[in-house]
N, C-alpha and C positions, 0 to 999 in steps of 0.2 A: 501489581494488584493481585496476581495469581497467588502469591504467598500471603499477602497482607489480608486478604478477605477472610481467611481462617481466623486470624487474631482479631480483626475488626468485629466480626460476628460475636466472638466471645467477649470482647472488652465492652462494646457498646450495647450488647444484648439485643441485636436486631434479628428480624425474621428472614427466612429464605427469600421472600418477596422483596424485602429491602436490600438484600444482597444482590439480587438480580438487577434491581433498579440502580444500585450504586455502580455495578459493572457496566450497565448499559448507558448511564448518563453521559459518560465521556463521549460515546459514539453519537448520542443524540445531539449534543452541543457542538459536535464537529460539523454538523450539517450547515447551520448558518455560517460557521467559520469558513467552510470550504467555498460557499457561494460568494461571500464577501472577498475571500482571498484572490479569486480569479480576477475580479474587477480591480482590486487593490494593486495586484502585481502588474496589471496593464497601466495603472495610473501612476504609481510611485516607483515602479521598477521591481525586479525580482530580488535584488540584493536587500533593499530596505524592507521588503515584505518578510524576508527570512529573519531579519533583526526583530521586526514586530512580533513574529511568531515566538521567537526565543524569549522576549520579554514577557509575553503572555504565559509561556511555560513556567518561567521563573516565579511569577506571581502566584500561579495556581498551585504549584507543588509546594511552595512555602506555606500557603494557607492550609493545604492538606496535611502537611507535617505538623501544623499547630493543632488541627482537628479536635477541639474539645467536645464536639457533639456530632451527631449524624448530619444535622443540617449544615454545619460549617464544612464538613467533609464533602457534602454534595455540592456546595457552592464552589469550593476549590476544584472539585472534579469537573464542574461545568466550565470553569476558566481554562483548565488544562485541555478540555475537549475542543474549545475554540482554537487553542494553539495547535492542536492536532490537525484540525481542518485546514488551517493556514499552511502548516508544514507539509502535509500530504499533497497539497496542490503545488506549492512553489519549489520544493526541493527537487522533484524529478524534472520540472520544467526548466529550472536553472541549469541542472546537470546536462539535459539534452541539448540546450541551446548554446552551451559553450564547447560541446564535444565535437570532434571531427567524425564523419560518418563511419570510418573504419573502426573506431573505438567507442562509438556511442552506446552500444549495449553494455560495455564494461562500466563506463562512467555513470550511466543512468541507473544502473543497478546498485551503485554504491550507497545511495540512501537506504535501500532495503537491507543491504549488508550491514550498514551501521546500525539500523534498527534492530537487527537480529543480535548484533554484538551487545547492544543495550539490553535486550531481553536476557541474554546469557549472563551479563553482569548483574542484572536484577535478580535472576534465580540464585546466583552465587551469593549475592549480598543477603538475600532472604534467608539462605541456609545459615549464615553466620549471625545475622541479626536476630534470628529466632531464639538465640540463647539469652537475649536481653529480657528485661521485664516485659510483661504483657502490655503495659501502658506505653512503654518507650519503643519497643521493637518495631511495631507496624508503622509508627510515626516516622521513625528513621527510614523505613522502606519508602515512605511517601516523599520525604524531603530530599533524598539523595539526587534525584534528577535535576534539581536546581543548579547543581554544580556544572554539568555540561551545557546547560542553558545559558549560564553566564559566560562560559568560555566561548560559545558560538557567537554571542553578541560582539565580543572583542575581536574574534577572528574575521567576521564578516565586514568589519570596518576597513580591513586591509585588502579584501578581495575585489575583483573586477565586476562590473555590471555585465549582464547578458548582451552580447553584440546585437542580437536580433531585436531586443527591446530598444536598444539605442537607435537602430535603423528605423524602427516604428516611430520614434520621436524626431526623426530627421537629423540626428546627430552622427553624421557619416564619419567624420574625422575620429571621434571617440570610438566608434565601432571598428574602424580600421585598425586602430592601435590595439584594441582588445584581441581582434582576430590574429594579429601578428604574434601576440603572446600565446595564443592557444592553438595555433596551427603548426604543422611540421615544417612548412616552407612558405616563402613569400607568395609563390604562385598559388598554393592552396588557399592562403588567406584571401588573395584577390578573387579567386574563383568563388569561394564561399560568400564573400561580400557581394559579388555580382548576383548570385542566386537569391540572396536575401533581398537585395534592392528590387529585383524583378517581382518577387512575391509580394512586396509592399506596394509596388506600383511606381517605383522610382526608376528613372532612366538608367540603363545598365552602364557601368564604367563612369559613374558620376564623379566629377572632379571637385565638386563643392564640398566644403566642410560641414555646412548646415543646410538642410533642405526643408522647405515648407511642406508639411504633411497634413492631410485633412484631420480635423479634430476627432472624427470617428475612429480613424486608424490609431491615433495616439492614445486614446482612452479606452479603446476596445468596445465602444458603443455599437450596438447593432449585432454583436456576436450571437447573443442568445436568440434573437429574431431569425438570424440566418440559419442557426442550427435547428430550430423547431418549427418555424412558420413556413418558409419556402426553401428548404435545403436542396441543393443540386443532388443528382443521383450519387456521385462520389461522396459528398458530405454526409448524405443519409446513411450510406454504407459504413462510413467511418464512425458515425455516431452509434450505430447498432453494434459494431465490433467493439468499440471502446466500452460502452455500457455493459455489453455481454460478458466481457472478460472480468469486469469488476463484480458483477452479480455472481458469477460462478466461483470467483476467488473466495468470497466470503460465505456463500452458501455451501461451500465444500465442508464447512464445520470447523475450520482451523481455529477460529477465535474461541469457540465454545470449548474445544478440547484443551487449548492452552490455558484459558481462565479457570476451567473447572477440572483440570487434570487431577488435582488431589482427591476430588470426589470419586473420579473414575478408579484411581488406584486404591482408594479406601474400600471400594466394592470388592476388590480382589483379595483383601485381607491385610493391607498395610495400614496400620492404625497409628503408629508412632509419627508425630508431626515432623521430627527431624528427618526421618527416612523419606517422608513425603516431599520435603524440600529438596533432599538429595536427588530424588528421582527426577524432579523438575529441572535440576541442573543438567542432567544427562540429556533431557529433551532440548534444552537450550544449546548444548554443544552440537547435537545432531542438526539442529536448524541452522546454526551459524556456519558450520563446516560445509553443509550442502549449499548454502547461499554463496559462500566463497567460491565453490566449484562452479556454480552457475555464472558467476561474473566473468569467468574465463571461457565458458562455453557459448555465451550469447552471441559473440561475434564470430564464432567458429562454426557451430552447427545451426544457428539460426533460432528465431523465436518460436516458430510453429512446431518444430521437432521437440523442443523442450516442453511446450504446452502438452503435447500428446504423451510423451514419456511420463511426465509428472502426473497427469490425471489418471493414466493407466495404472501407475504404481500405487496411487492413492486408493483406487478402487479395490485392488488386491489387499492392501493393508487394512482398510476399513472393513472389508468382508471378514478378514481374520479376526479383527477386534470385535465385530458383531457376534461372530460364532463363540468367541471366548467369553464375552460378557453374558451371552444367553445361557451358556453352560453354567457359569457361576450363579446366575439368578435362578436356574431351575434345579440346582443341586442343594441338597440339605446338609451336605458335608463341606468342610473347608478343603478346597483343592489347591495344593501348593503350586502345581504347574501353571495354573491360570495366571498367577501373578507375573511370572516370567514372560509368558506369551503376551499378556496385555502390555507390559512394558516394551517388549521388542516390537510389537505391532504398532504401538504409538510412536516409537522412535523412527520406524520405517516410514510411517505415514508423514510425520513431520519432515523427514529427510526429502521425500519425493515432493512434498509441497514446496519446500525451500529451494529445490533445484530447478523448479520450473514456474509453476503458477504464482508463487510468492513474488519473486523479483520481475519475472517476465511481464506480468500484468501491468506493472508500472512503466516498464520500458516501452512496451507495445502501445499502450494507450497514450503515453506522452508524445511519442514520435509520429503518430499517424495524423494528428490534427494539423491543419494548416496554421501558419503563424498567427494570422488574424483571429483565429478561433481557439488557439492552444490553451491559454491560461484559463479562460472561462469554460472551455470544453473539459479540461481536467477538473475544474471546480464541480461541474456536473457529475463527473465520474466519481469524485470523492464523496459527493453527497449520496450517490447510489451505493457506493462502497460502505459508507458508514450506516446507511439505512438498513442494508442487508445484514451488516455486522450487528447492529442494534437488535434486529429481529432474532438473530441466532443467540446472542448473549442473554437477552432478557427472557427468552423462552426455553432455553436448554434444560433447565431444571424441571420446569413444568411439563415439557414434552416427554422427557425420559421417565417421569413419574406416571405418565399416562400410558406410554407404549413400551416401557422398560428401557434400561440402558442399552441392551443389545439392539433393541428396536430402533433407537435413534441412530445407531451406527449403520444399520441396514438402510435407513433413510438417506443418510449422507452418501452411502455407496451408490444408490440410484442416481442421486444428483450429480455425482462426479462422472458417472457413466454417460449421462446426458451432456455434461460439459465436454467430454472427449469428442462427441459428435459435433459440437459447436466449433471446437478448435480446429477440427479437420478441414473446415471450409475457409479458414482465415488465410489471406495472402501473406507471403513472407516479405519482411521489410529489411532483412539483414543487408548492411552495406549500402543502402540507398540514402540519398540526401533527404533531409527533412522537407525540402521544397519539392521533392518528387512524389510525396505520399498521395496527393490528390489525384495525380495521374495514374498511380498504381491501382488505386481503388476504382478510378474511372475506367481503366483498361479491363479490370475484372467485370465491371458492370457492363461495358460494351461487349465483351466476349460472351457474356451470359445472354444478352439480347440477341446477338448474332446466332448463337446456338439455338435459342428458342425459335427464331425465324426459320432457320434451316430445318428444324424439326417439324415446324408447321408445313413448310413446303413439301417435305418428304411425305 
């Protein structure tokens, strides 16, 4: 979409407002998709929900590639948005639930890495497809994602179901077989199965192949009520942490900068469309390489450290970008050095985003929810993520026209500084079992209460 928007605007003769709506519609339609995906993945399983998401992508991208009018383009974008909502919920949940604790950070960050590889391939294809005719070029950009969508449908037919979902359904024998495939040893598989059984309420070391599980457990009924109506202190803290990391991920400004980066670089003096597409390729490389590095650091240095390093680096990069753009906008002459500084600052910003906040947000929020709440809890997080994303994407142009391009980067600087303070108080989850998360947040809540009581006594 980053590259296609330039050509869509020219071909269909649409306004800046329509451009913002087109960019934001996908995120708006991801909201109902994410809310339905959580319940669907509890009802039909993680595997079939991924297949359903892929089919939705396939239909939406094909319609967008056809795109004879703005209306059809918007409809196709809405369908893709629903697929995005499904995928953002179920991909990290599936990855986390089949991964052993020692490698969970690596495996759960793979969806984010794959997404960034997709962004890089999109930027590269935009650069080459830009040479096609105006009418054909952007349509090819829109239809290309249908290829991996079709491939994923085929691949998922061969993959295993989440062992945790199988236990939720009482299908112990099937869960045992899957855990033997995805564990390093038989002992590890047995231990993981016992922990999952206890979390679901099944007797530990159950020897039965099939166990009768309450309907509420099988379907995920009551999860939203537990999260919002009468949550326990640990669950309340988990919900605040999960929602918080998603709000700060998207309010950091990343999506606005990615989508509208050609406009940012145009302000510094790059007017040639081919050069604009080439600059975005560099941005995609920076994002992908940094995310790849993050996948290996997550299980080594931990989630919290990456959050802090990432947000701190983003503050510095955005501050530099804000100063650079303010200089450009206040100068009456064309300053050649500002182009280089703006590109470097953007690449550094994207790199710091991708090494921490980008992948770690999904890993952290996915692993902290208890099994009974995980799918629908992530659905809530995705809804918050897309809502914040929608607000940024649909208002980016309007805000910078009000407070200048430099001003909006200073605004994002302040938001990321606030995010750093939030990340500082998050508990570390590296190497801990998914079934331990409630106790981790409970311990933190308990220690806080004890500290408060000691302070009052003192």
